LUMTOR-267000 format. One record per residue (C-alpha): x, y, z; residue number from 1. Coordinates in Angstrom, 2 decimals. Each point is the difference from the previous one (the first is absolute). Layout:
% LUMTOR-267000
+---------+---------+---------+-----+
|      xx |      yy |      zz | pos |
+---------+---------+---------+-----+
|       X |       Y |       Z | NUM |
...
+---------+---------+---------+-----+
This chain:
% LUMTOR-267000
+---------+---------+---------+-----+
|      xx |      yy |      zz | pos |
+---------+---------+---------+-----+
|   79.56 |  -26.70 |  -44.86 |   1 |
|   -1.88 |   -3.27 |    0.38 |   2 |
|   -3.59 |    0.51 |    0.16 |   3 |
|   -0.20 |   -1.57 |    3.20 |   4 |
|    2.14 |    2.69 |    1.43 |   5 |
|   -1.70 |    2.55 |   -1.67 |   6 |
|   -3.25 |   -1.60 |    1.21 |   7 |
|    1.73 |   -0.01 |    3.74 |   8 |
|    0.58 |    3.58 |    0.03 |   9 |
|   -3.72 |    1.02 |   -0.87 |  10 |
|   -0.76 |   -1.85 |    2.42 |  11 |
|    2.03 |    1.34 |    2.64 |  12 |
|   -0.80 |    3.06 |   -1.31 |  13 |
|   -3.95 |   -0.55 |    0.33 |  14 |
|    0.34 |   -1.54 |    3.52 |  15 |
|    1.90 |    2.99 |    1.79 |  16 |
|   -2.36 |    2.60 |   -1.58 |  17 |
|   -3.24 |   -1.87 |    0.98 |  18 |
|    1.92 |    0.01 |    3.53 |  19 |
|    0.75 |    3.34 |    0.42 |  20 |
|   -3.76 |    0.91 |   -1.49 |  21 |
|   -1.33 |   -2.49 |    2.76 |  22 |
|    2.50 |    1.42 |    3.01 |  23 |
|   -0.81 |    3.83 |   -0.98 |  24 |
|   -3.94 |   -0.67 |   -0.65 |  25 |
|    0.08 |   -1.89 |    3.41 |  26 |
|    1.91 |    3.35 |    1.31 |  27 |
|   -2.09 |    1.71 |   -1.20 |  28 |
|   -3.31 |   -1.74 |    1.55 |  29 |
|    1.57 |    0.15 |    3.38 |  30 |
|    0.69 |    3.50 |    0.00 |  31 |
|   -3.53 |    0.95 |   -0.94 |  32 |
|   -0.98 |   -2.21 |    3.12 |  33 |
|    2.22 |    1.79 |    2.37 |  34 |
|   -1.01 |    3.06 |   -1.05 |  35 |
|   -3.81 |   -0.90 |    0.93 |  36 |
|    1.10 |   -1.67 |    2.91 |  37 |
|    1.90 |    3.66 |    1.01 |  38 |
|   -3.60 |    1.27 |   -0.59 |  39 |
|   -2.11 |   -2.44 |    2.13 |  40 |
|    2.43 |    0.63 |    2.63 |  41 |
|   -0.08 |    3.95 |    0.07 |  42 |
|   -3.68 |   -0.19 |   -0.43 |  43 |
|   -0.12 |   -2.09 |    3.42 |  44 |
|    2.66 |    1.82 |    1.68 |  45 |
|   -2.21 |    3.16 |   -0.81 |  46 |
|   -3.02 |   -1.85 |    1.60 |  47 |
|    1.79 |   -1.13 |    2.97 |  48 |
|    0.71 |    3.88 |    0.89 |  49 |
|   -2.69 |    1.43 |   -0.53 |  50 |
|   -1.50 |   -2.82 |    2.00 |  51 |
|    2.17 |    0.67 |    3.11 |  52 |
|   -1.47 |    4.13 |   -0.20 |  53 |
|   -2.89 |   -1.18 |   -0.08 |  54 |
|    0.33 |   -2.34 |    3.57 |  55 |
|    2.06 |    2.86 |    1.66 |  56 |
|   -3.15 |    2.62 |   -1.26 |  57 |
|   -2.44 |   -2.83 |    1.41 |  58 |
|    1.88 |   -0.09 |    3.31 |  59 |
|    0.19 |    3.72 |    0.25 |  60 |
|   -4.22 |    0.19 |   -1.12 |  61 |
|   -0.31 |   -3.08 |    3.24 |  62 |
|    2.52 |    1.89 |    2.36 |  63 |
|   -2.42 |    3.24 |   -0.45 |  64 |
|   -2.74 |   -1.77 |    0.00 |  65 |
|    0.61 |   -1.73 |    3.73 |  66 |
|    1.25 |    3.81 |    0.79 |  67 |
|   -4.09 |    0.94 |   -1.12 |  68 |
|   -1.60 |   -2.54 |    1.99 |  69 |
|    1.83 |    0.27 |    2.94 |  70 |
|   -0.60 |    3.91 |    0.01 |  71 |
|   -3.91 |   -1.05 |   -0.45 |  72 |
|    0.15 |   -2.07 |    3.06 |  73 |
|    1.63 |    2.18 |    1.95 |  74 |
|   -2.54 |    2.75 |   -0.81 |  75 |
|   -2.33 |   -2.33 |    0.56 |  76 |
|    0.91 |   -1.04 |    3.60 |  77 |
|    0.24 |    4.34 |    0.51 |  78 |
|   -3.10 |    0.31 |   -0.43 |  79 |
+---------+---------+---------+-----+
């Protein structure tokens, strides 16, 4: 074979190997970043769910305080 053909085949092989290596590295990095984002979203969703529970509890506590305040007002008027 001519040396030019051998050099061209080796250059092609090197290009293919380098390209595939770059694609695989980028794919791994993308997967890693997606996993990290999914974990952050999971934490955020968990926080939102907890805040909804806290808001409901707070509403309930405010209603109870209002009831107690009204009872105190009624008792003060009754005396």
